[in-house]
N, C-alpha and C positions, 0 to 999 in steps of 0.2 A: 501445480500448486493445488495441494488440495485446504479448504476450508473447513478448521477446524469451531465445530457449535459448541463444545465441553470447556474450552475460556470464555463466554457469554459473549465471541467478536469472531466475524467472519474478517477475511480477506481479503480482498478487491486488485487486481493486476494496475501494479502505475499506470498512471496517466490520468487524461485532463475529464475533469468532470463534466463541465459547458466552455466553449471557444471563447477566446480571447475577445474581448469586448473592441478593440481599434486595431490597426494593423503596425502601431509600436507599442504595444502593451502586452507582453511574455506572458502566463501562468506563472506563479511561483509552485512548486511544488515539492513536498517536504516527509520524511517517514513519518505517519502515523505510529509508530512503535518509538523509534527514542531519535528523534527530531532532524536527521541531517537531511541538510539538504540537498533532493534529488534534480531538479530541475531550478538556476535560478531565472529569477523574473523581478519584477515591476508592480503585475496587477495581483489578479486575487490567488490567492491563498487554498491551494488542492492538496489532497492527504493521497500517499500510494504507499506502497511498503519497498527497502531497498531490500535490497539480497543478500545481505547479512540476519535482517530477520528475520523474510522471507524462508531463510533456508533453517533458522533456528524454530520456525514455529511450526515447519513441515514436521523436525523430526518428533517434535511435542505430538503434535497430532497420531505421530505413528506409531508412538507408546499408547496414548489414552485411546483415539480412536477405531473402532472397529473395521475393519478389513470390509469393503464392499465388492461381493466377485461380480 
């Protein structure tokens, strides 16, 4: 997936920024663009990007960003 700087933000791969604090605490991950819950949990909140938002961003980047050879 490309990172698009034209829209003033870059996109990171869905994941966890920091590990959970304990064995029973699961990191909660939501899409930073639409708010869809990607991974339910009771622990800290982290942000990623869901597949529909990633596809939309890639198509906008393909139109707006110059190709890199």
